[in-house]
N, C-alpha and C positions, 0 to 999 in steps of 0.2 A: 506317258509323255505324249502330248499332242504335237504333231508336226504339220507344217504347211508343205504341201507338195505342189511344185510348179513345173509345167512342161514348157521349156523354152520355145521360142518361135521356130528355131532351127529343128528342134526335136519334133515339134508338131508337123513340120513340113516333111521330115524324114519318115515319121510313122505313117503319115497319110499316103506316102508313096510305097510303103512296104506291103508285102503280100498280106492278104486278109488274115491268113493263119497267124502271121507274126503279130498283127494288131491285136487279135484275140488273146494270143499267148502273153503279150505284154500286159494286157488288162488283168489277166490271171496272176501274173507275177507281181504286179503292182499291189493287188489285194493281199497277196502273201507277204510282201515287203511291209505293208502297213500293219499286218498282224504280228510279224516277227521278222525284223530286218536281218536276223542272223540265221534264218532257216537254211539248212544245208543245200536245198535245191537252188538257192540264189547264188551260192558261192560268192557272197558279198565281200569285196576286198578293195583296199586302196591300191591304186596303180603307182608305178614308179617311173623314173625318167622324165621325159617331156610331158607326160600325162599325170604327173604326181599330185596335181590338185584335184584329180577325179577319183571316184570310186566306180566299180563295175559290178553289175549283177547279170547273171545268166538269164536270158529270155528263152533260148532253146540251146541245143548243143553247140550251135555255131553263132547265134545272135547274142549280142550284148547291149545293154543299156548303160550309158555312163552318166553319172550325176556328180554334182558338187554340193557342198554344204555352205550356205551363205546365211550367217546368223542362225536363226531358227528355221530356216527354209531349206528344203531339199529341192534342188533344181535339176531335173533330168535334161541333159544337154544334147546328147546324140544317141542314136541307135543305129546299129549296123552289124554286119557279120564281123567275125574276128579279124579276117584279113583286111576288111575295109577300114577298121578302126585302128589296127596296130601295125600299119605299114611304115 
C-alpha cells in the first residue's frame, strides 16, 4: 500500500528546533514506519481523550511524533517529549 507522508508546517518547525540526535532518530523511525508501521519499536497507537484524532509513534524513549490520517495521507503534526505533548 502506497502512502503519502506529509510533515505539517508546525512539525517542520518543531523538528528543526529539536536536538540533532532527535532529528536523525526521527528519520530512522520514519523509514521503519514506511517499511512496517506496526513494528514493535514504534509502539504505534491511537491516542484517546482530547488527542483522539491522533496516533503516536516512539522516536526515542521519551520523544514522540504524533500524526493524523487524512484521506490517503499521513500527516505528522507535532513532535516533542512525552511531557510536552501530554500535559
